[in-house]
C-alpha positions as CSV (number, residue, x, y, z in Angstrom):
1,X,37.1,22.2,4.5
2,X,37.8,25.8,3.8
3,X,34.6,27.4,2.5
4,X,35.6,31.0,2.9
5,X,37.6,31.2,-0.3
6,X,34.6,30.1,-2.3
7,X,32.4,32.7,-0.6
8,X,35.0,35.3,-1.6
9,X,34.9,34.1,-5.2
10,X,31.1,34.6,-5.3
11,X,31.3,38.1,-3.9
12,X,34.0,39.0,-6.5
13,X,31.7,37.5,-9.2
14,X,29.1,40.1,-8.2
15,X,26.9,38.4,-5.7
16,X,25.3,40.8,-3.2
17,X,24.7,37.8,-0.8
18,X,26.2,34.3,-0.9
19,X,26.3,31.2,1.3
20,X,28.1,27.9,1.2
21,X,26.9,24.7,2.9
22,X,29.0,21.5,3.2
23,X,26.8,18.5,4.0
24,X,28.0,15.0,4.6
25,X,25.7,12.1,5.6
26,X,26.9,8.5,6.3
27,X,24.3,5.8,6.9
28,X,24.0,2.2,7.8
29,X,20.9,0.0,7.3
30,X,20.1,-3.6,8.1
31,X,17.1,-5.4,6.6
32,X,15.4,-8.5,8.0
33,X,12.8,-9.9,5.6
34,X,10.6,-12.7,7.0
35,X,13.3,-13.6,9.4
36,X,16.1,-13.6,6.9
37,X,18.9,-11.0,7.1
38,X,20.1,-9.2,4.0
39,X,23.6,-7.8,3.6
40,X,24.2,-4.6,5.5
41,X,24.0,-1.4,3.4
42,X,26.4,1.5,3.9
43,X,25.9,4.8,2.1
44,X,27.7,8.1,2.1
45,X,27.0,11.4,0.4
46,X,29.2,14.4,0.6
47,X,29.1,17.7,-1.3
48,X,28.6,21.4,-1.1
49,X,25.6,23.6,-1.9
50,X,25.8,27.2,-3.0
51,X,23.2,30.0,-3.0
52,X,23.9,33.5,-4.4
53,X,21.8,36.6,-4.9
54,X,22.9,38.6,-8.0
55,X,21.0,41.7,-9.2
56,X,18.0,40.6,-7.0
57,X,17.8,37.0,-8.3
58,X,18.6,33.9,-6.3
59,X,20.6,31.1,-7.9
60,X,21.5,27.6,-6.5
61,X,24.0,25.0,-7.5
62,X,25.6,21.9,-5.9
63,X,28.4,19.5,-6.5
64,X,30.2,16.5,-5.0
65,X,33.4,17.3,-6.8
66,X,35.2,18.7,-3.8
67,X,38.4,19.9,-5.6
68,X,38.8,23.7,-5.8
69,X,38.0,23.6,-9.5
70,X,34.8,21.6,-8.9
71,X,33.6,23.8,-6.1
72,X,34.5,27.0,-8.0
73,X,32.5,25.8,-11.0
74,X,29.4,25.1,-8.7
75,X,29.7,28.6,-7.3
76,X,29.9,30.1,-10.8
77,X,26.8,28.1,-11.9
78,X,24.9,29.5,-9.0
79,X,25.9,33.1,-9.9
80,X,25.2,32.6,-13.6
81,X,21.8,31.1,-13.0
82,X,21.0,34.1,-10.8
83,X,22.1,36.5,-13.5
84,X,20.0,34.7,-16.1
85,X,16.9,35.1,-13.9
86,X,17.6,38.7,-13.0
87,X,14.9,41.0,-14.5
88,X,12.4,38.1,-15.2
89,X,11.4,37.3,-11.6
90,X,10.6,39.1,-8.4
91,X,13.5,40.5,-6.6
92,X,14.6,38.4,-3.6
93,X,15.4,40.1,-0.3
94,X,16.2,38.4,3.0
95,X,15.1,39.3,6.5
96,X,17.7,41.0,8.6
97,X,19.2,38.4,11.1
98,X,22.0,38.7,13.5
99,X,25.2,37.0,12.4
100,X,26.1,34.1,14.6
101,X,29.1,31.7,15.2
102,X,28.0,28.4,16.7
103,X,28.8,24.8,16.9
104,X,26.2,22.3,18.1
105,X,25.4,18.6,18.1
106,X,22.8,16.1,19.2
107,X,23.9,14.2,22.4
108,X,25.2,10.6,21.8
109,X,27.4,7.9,23.3
110,X,27.8,5.5,20.4
111,X,27.5,6.6,16.8
112,X,24.9,4.4,15.0
113,X,27.2,3.9,12.1
114,X,29.9,2.3,14.4
115,X,27.6,-0.5,15.5
116,X,28.5,-4.0,14.4
117,X,25.9,-5.4,12.0
118,X,25.6,-8.6,14.1
119,X,24.3,-6.4,17.0
120,X,21.6,-4.8,14.8
121,X,20.7,-8.2,13.3
122,X,20.2,-9.7,16.8
123,X,17.9,-6.8,17.7
124,X,15.9,-7.2,14.5
125,X,15.5,-11.0,15.2
126,X,14.2,-10.2,18.6
127,X,11.7,-7.7,17.1
128,X,10.7,-10.4,14.5
129,X,10.1,-12.9,17.3
130,X,7.9,-10.4,19.2
131,X,5.7,-10.2,16.1
132,X,5.5,-13.9,15.2
133,X,4.8,-14.8,18.9
134,X,1.5,-13.0,18.9
135,X,-1.5,-15.4,18.8
136,X,-4.7,-14.8,16.9
137,X,-3.4,-14.1,13.4
138,X,-0.6,-15.1,11.0
139,X,2.1,-12.6,10.0
140,X,3.3,-13.9,6.6
141,X,5.1,-10.8,5.5
142,X,7.4,-8.9,7.8
143,X,9.9,-6.3,6.5
144,X,12.0,-4.9,9.4
145,X,14.6,-2.2,8.7
146,X,16.9,-0.6,11.3
147,X,20.0,1.4,11.2
148,X,21.3,4.9,11.7
149,X,23.0,7.9,10.2
150,X,25.4,10.7,11.0
151,X,24.9,14.1,9.4
152,X,27.6,16.8,9.5
153,X,27.1,20.3,8.2
154,X,29.3,23.4,7.9
155,X,27.6,26.6,6.9
156,X,28.9,30.1,6.2
157,X,27.4,33.2,4.6
158,X,28.6,36.6,3.5
159,X,27.0,38.3,6.5
160,X,29.5,36.6,8.9
161,X,27.4,33.6,10.1
162,X,29.3,30.4,10.6
163,X,27.5,27.2,12.0
164,X,28.9,23.7,12.4
165,X,26.7,20.7,13.4
166,X,26.7,17.0,13.9
167,X,23.5,15.0,14.3
168,X,23.5,11.2,14.6
169,X,20.1,9.5,14.3
170,X,18.7,6.0,14.9
171,X,16.0,5.2,12.4
172,X,14.1,2.4,10.8
173,X,10.6,1.1,9.9
174,X,8.5,-2.0,10.0
175,X,6.0,-3.2,7.4
176,X,3.9,-5.9,9.0
177,X,1.1,-7.8,7.2
178,X,-1.4,-9.8,9.3
179,X,-3.7,-12.4,7.9
180,X,-6.5,-14.5,9.3
181,X,-8.5,-17.0,7.2
182,X,-12.0,-15.7,6.4
183,X,-11.2,-12.4,8.0
184,X,-8.9,-10.9,5.4
185,X,-5.6,-9.0,6.0
186,X,-4.2,-5.8,7.5
187,X,-1.0,-4.0,6.8
188,X,0.8,-1.6,9.2
189,X,3.7,0.6,8.6
190,X,5.5,1.8,11.7
191,X,8.4,4.3,11.5
192,X,11.0,4.7,14.3
193,X,13.4,7.6,14.6
194,X,15.3,9.7,17.2
195,X,18.4,11.9,17.2
196,X,21.3,10.5,19.2
197,X,23.5,7.5,19.4
198,X,22.7,3.8,19.1
199,X,21.7,3.8,22.7
200,X,18.4,5.4,21.6
201,X,17.4,2.0,20.1
202,X,17.0,0.6,23.6
203,X,15.1,3.7,24.7
204,X,12.7,3.4,21.8
205,X,12.0,-0.3,22.8
206,X,11.2,-1.5,19.2
207,X,10.4,-5.1,20.4
208,X,7.6,-3.8,22.6
209,X,6.3,-1.5,19.9
210,X,6.2,-4.3,17.4
211,X,4.5,-6.7,19.8
212,X,1.8,-4.1,20.6
213,X,1.2,-3.4,16.9
214,X,0.9,-7.1,16.1
215,X,-1.5,-7.7,19.0
216,X,-3.7,-4.8,17.8
217,X,-3.7,-6.1,14.2
218,X,-4.7,-9.6,15.3
219,X,-7.5,-8.1,17.5
220,X,-8.9,-6.0,14.7
221,X,-8.8,-8.9,12.3
222,X,-10.4,-11.4,14.7
223,X,-13.1,-9.2,16.4
224,X,-13.5,-6.0,14.3
225,X,-17.0,-5.2,13.2
226,X,-18.2,-2.9,10.4
227,X,-19.2,0.6,11.5
228,X,-22.6,2.0,10.7
229,X,-22.2,5.5,9.1
230,X,-23.4,8.5,11.1
231,X,-22.4,11.2,13.5
232,X,-20.3,10.2,16.5
233,X,-18.3,11.7,19.3
234,X,-14.7,10.7,18.5
235,X,-11.7,10.3,20.8
236,X,-8.4,9.9,18.9
237,X,-5.1,8.8,20.2
238,X,-1.9,10.9,20.0
239,X,-0.8,9.2,16.7
240,X,-4.0,10.4,15.0
241,X,-3.8,13.8,16.6
242,X,-0.2,14.0,15.3
243,X,-1.0,13.3,11.6
244,X,-3.9,15.8,11.7
245,X,-1.6,18.4,13.2
246,X,1.1,17.8,10.6
247,X,-1.1,17.7,7.5
248,X,-3.9,20.1,8.4
249,X,-1.9,22.7,10.3
250,X,1.9,22.4,9.6
251,X,1.8,22.1,5.8
252,X,-0.8,24.9,5.2
253,X,1.2,27.2,7.5
254,X,4.4,26.9,5.4
255,X,4.9,30.4,4.1
256,X,6.4,29.3,0.8
257,X,3.2,27.3,0.1
258,X,1.1,30.3,1.1
259,X,3.0,32.5,-1.4
260,X,2.5,29.9,-4.2
261,X,6.1,28.5,-4.3
262,X,4.8,24.9,-3.9
263,X,1.8,25.3,-6.2
264,X,3.1,23.2,-9.1
265,X,4.8,20.7,-6.8
266,X,3.0,19.8,-3.6
267,X,0.0,22.2,-3.7
268,X,-1.1,25.4,-2.1
269,X,-2.8,26.4,1.2
270,X,-6.2,27.5,2.2
271,X,-4.5,30.3,4.1
272,X,-3.6,33.6,2.5
273,X,-1.0,36.2,3.7
274,X,-3.5,38.3,5.6
275,X,-5.1,35.4,7.6
276,X,-3.0,35.6,10.8
277,X,-5.6,35.6,13.6
278,X,-8.1,33.6,11.5
279,X,-10.3,31.4,13.8
280,X,-9.8,27.8,12.6
281,X,-10.8,25.8,15.7
282,X,-12.0,25.8,19.2
283,X,-10.0,27.4,22.0
284,X,-8.8,23.9,23.0
285,X,-6.6,23.7,19.9
286,X,-3.0,24.8,20.3
287,X,-0.4,23.4,17.8
288,X,3.4,24.1,17.9
289,X,6.4,23.2,15.8
290,X,9.6,22.8,17.8
291,X,13.0,21.6,16.4
292,X,14.7,22.0,19.8
293,X,13.1,19.0,21.5
294,X,16.0,16.8,22.8
295,X,16.3,13.5,21.0
296,X,13.6,14.3,18.5
297,X,13.8,13.0,15.0
298,X,13.5,16.5,13.6
299,X,16.0,18.0,16.0
300,X,18.1,21.0,15.1
301,X,19.3,24.2,16.9
302,X,20.1,26.3,13.8
303,X,18.4,26.0,10.4
304,X,20.1,25.8,7.0
305,X,20.2,29.6,6.8
306,X,22.1,29.9,10.1
307,X,19.1,31.2,12.1
308,X,18.7,30.1,15.7
309,X,15.8,27.6,16.1
310,X,12.9,28.1,18.5
311,X,9.4,26.8,19.2
312,X,6.8,28.2,16.8
313,X,3.2,28.7,18.0
314,X,1.3,27.8,14.8
315,X,-2.2,27.8,16.3
316,X,-3.1,29.4,19.6
317,X,-6.5,29.2,21.2
318,X,-8.0,28.0,17.9
319,X,-6.5,30.9,15.9
320,X,-3.8,30.9,13.3
321,X,-0.9,32.5,15.1
322,X,2.4,32.1,13.1
323,X,3.6,30.8,9.8
324,X,6.8,28.8,9.1
325,X,9.3,31.1,7.5
326,X,12.5,31.3,5.6
327,X,14.5,34.6,5.5
328,X,12.9,35.3,2.1
329,X,9.3,34.8,3.1
330,X,10.0,36.5,6.5
331,X,11.1,39.6,4.6
332,X,7.9,39.5,2.4
333,X,5.8,39.3,5.6
334,X,7.7,41.9,7.4
335,X,8.8,39.6,10.2
336,X,12.0,37.8,11.3
337,X,12.8,34.3,10.2
338,X,11.7,31.6,12.6
339,X,14.4,29.1,11.4
340,X,12.3,26.8,9.3
341,X,14.7,26.2,6.3
342,X,16.1,22.7,5.8
343,X,17.7,20.8,3.0
344,X,17.7,17.0,2.9
345,X,21.2,16.8,1.3
346,X,23.9,18.9,-0.3
347,X,22.2,18.4,-3.7
348,X,19.0,20.1,-2.6
349,X,18.2,23.8,-1.9
350,X,16.9,24.6,1.5
351,X,13.1,25.1,1.6
352,X,10.5,25.8,4.4
353,X,10.0,22.6,6.4
354,X,8.3,21.4,9.6
355,X,10.4,19.8,12.3
356,X,8.4,18.4,15.2
357,X,4.8,19.5,14.8
358,X,2.4,18.6,17.6
359,X,-0.8,19.5,19.5
360,X,0.1,21.0,22.9
361,X,-1.2,18.8,25.8
362,X,-4.3,19.8,27.7
363,X,-5.8,18.9,31.2
364,X,-7.7,15.7,30.6
365,X,-6.9,12.0,31.0
366,X,-7.9,9.6,28.3
367,X,-10.3,8.0,30.7
368,X,-12.0,11.3,31.4
369,X,-12.5,12.0,27.7
370,X,-14.0,8.5,27.1
371,X,-16.3,8.8,30.1
372,X,-17.8,11.9,28.6
373,X,-18.9,10.1,25.5
374,X,-22.4,8.4,25.3
375,X,-22.1,7.0,21.8
376,X,-18.9,7.3,19.9
377,X,-15.6,5.7,18.6
378,X,-12.1,5.6,20.0
379,X,-9.5,5.6,17.2
380,X,-6.1,4.9,18.7
381,X,-4.1,4.6,15.4
382,X,-4.5,5.1,11.7
383,X,-3.7,3.0,8.6
384,X,-4.0,5.7,5.9
385,X,-4.6,9.4,5.4
386,X,-5.3,11.7,2.5
387,X,-5.7,15.5,2.2
388,X,-6.3,17.8,-0.8
389,X,-3.8,20.2,-2.3
390,X,-4.9,23.2,-0.2
391,X,-5.0,21.2,3.0
392,X,-8.7,21.6,3.6
393,X,-10.5,18.3,2.9
394,X,-9.1,15.6,5.2
395,X,-9.5,11.8,5.2
396,X,-8.1,9.6,8.0
397,X,-8.8,5.8,8.2
398,X,-8.4,4.2,11.6
399,X,-6.6,0.9,12.3
400,X,-7.0,0.1,16.0
401,X,-10.5,1.4,16.9
402,X,-13.3,0.6,19.3
403,X,-16.9,1.6,20.0
404,X,-17.6,3.8,23.0
405,X,-21.0,3.1,24.7
406,X,-22.0,4.9,27.9
407,X,-18.5,6.1,28.5
408,X,-16.9,2.7,28.2
409,X,-14.7,1.2,25.5
410,X,-16.4,-1.8,23.9
411,X,-16.1,-3.9,20.7
412,X,-13.4,-3.3,18.0
413,X,-14.5,-1.7,14.8
414,X,-12.9,-2.0,11.4
415,X,-11.5,0.9,9.5
416,X,-13.6,3.9,10.7
417,X,-13.2,6.8,8.3
418,X,-13.1,10.5,9.2
419,X,-13.9,12.8,6.3
420,X,-14.1,16.5,7.2
421,X,-12.7,19.9,6.5
422,X,-9.8,21.3,8.5
423,X,-12.1,23.8,10.1
424,X,-14.7,21.2,11.1
425,X,-12.1,18.9,12.7
426,X,-10.4,21.7,14.7
427,X,-13.7,23.3,15.7
428,X,-15.1,20.1,17.0
429,X,-12.3,19.6,19.6
430,X,-13.6,20.1,23.1
431,X,-11.0,18.3,25.2
432,X,-7.3,17.6,24.9
433,X,-5.4,15.1,27.0
434,X,-2.3,15.1,29.0
435,X,-0.8,12.0,27.4
436,X,1.6,13.7,24.9
437,X,3.4,11.3,22.6
438,X,5.4,11.5,19.4
439,X,5.8,9.3,16.2
440,X,8.7,9.5,13.7
441,X,7.9,10.3,10.1
442,X,9.6,11.4,6.9
443,X,8.0,14.5,5.5
444,X,8.0,14.9,1.8
445,X,8.1,18.2,-0.1
446,X,9.8,19.9,-3.0
447,X,10.8,19.2,-6.6
448,X,13.0,17.3,-6.7
449,X,11.4,15.8,-3.7
450,X,13.1,16.1,-0.3
451,X,12.3,13.8,2.6
452,X,13.3,15.1,6.0
453,X,13.0,13.6,9.4
454,X,10.2,14.9,11.7
455,X,8.1,13.9,14.6
456,X,4.4,14.2,14.5
457,X,2.6,14.2,17.8
458,X,0.1,15.2,20.3
459,X,-2.0,13.8,23.1
460,X,-5.4,12.1,22.8
461,X,-8.2,14.5,21.9
462,X,-12.0,14.5,21.8
463,X,-14.1,15.7,18.9
464,X,-17.8,16.2,19.0
465,X,-20.3,15.3,16.3
466,X,-17.9,14.0,13.6
467,X,-19.4,12.1,10.7
468,X,-17.8,8.6,10.3
469,X,-18.3,5.8,7.9
470,X,-16.8,2.4,7.3
471,X,-14.4,1.7,4.5
């Protein structure tokens, strides 16, 4: 698709800056509900997005009418909306970035959308059998979803940048309900996702994941005891470390949120523009965001402004080190963009997003951290989380969890609840493990909402003197 002529139209229309993004996403999804397969679903969305700066104001428009007339009309709508805003909003300037010409893709052998539905159904049936074969509880409701997508983008701007990309992804989720008479029920949502071809489904090993989850749910239902409220030393698994890193570090360090752009949509941030260097945790806390991790669910090498991606050091040695930036926020902060702009589809404007946000690994083994606890709780996984609009007051409810007594893991405990501020959580960390792991997630943000693929992650970590209660 020739996008240059549309760019030229926008410049003739008076745009001081313009960009055009073509985005096409094709997806396939198979659903197995309580052992019964539903018809395969195939979806496709293809269109263009246009941004233009006219007289200091930024306008956006999109269309899936891919005739020249349809594309030209979308371009003119973006320019007209910018003109209408001019003089009534702050002037938009973009950081100076080097023009690039690049073509990149995620590695793959077989596109997920080319897989025969029967193959995916056979895999889902195997996953279902791994759940129902677990003893100790019944699993009356099982919703298993598996499939994949292929996303292609072409991006050009008036500064000479041209970027083309192709990213296939294998993705899905399980919603599993466990029940035991007299013990109640538990529900677990597990998301799977990696970039690459259908071969990633074998590498993910979804049958083993589902079996482990079902066994843990049965164990918690059968043997879990109520937790007495009080202060405990707490060791959390990488899944819990990951959700804390994502919610309490990644979101509040999005520069658009810090500048108030998200205030009426997803909230604000406890951080302010002058707070780089603020101590927020112990020296053991180091959190990064890195879209360049091979096979990651949030993988990309250039963002949706054509800026080369890199690892961002969000917290270093317990201090706020770097915010996530677009070219607009980077200009406002006097820095270069760190390639954090993404759009979930052609019909959405790019906004500041996380990719793969995780706690950097430390030097401890999980066993060493547990051995250092006299009275505490090991929370391996979580079943729910909540956090306030400025990302300060946190709540995480454990799913698979055990008492620690005298440095040993003992009896299971039901639904231990962490409720603490971001600063209390990060300041209490005294040991971080070597066992780095990642979990797929869909990060929501924006209005209209955009869900984008990410990994959350981290190793196990130990926190001292955290107040816990039962739910």
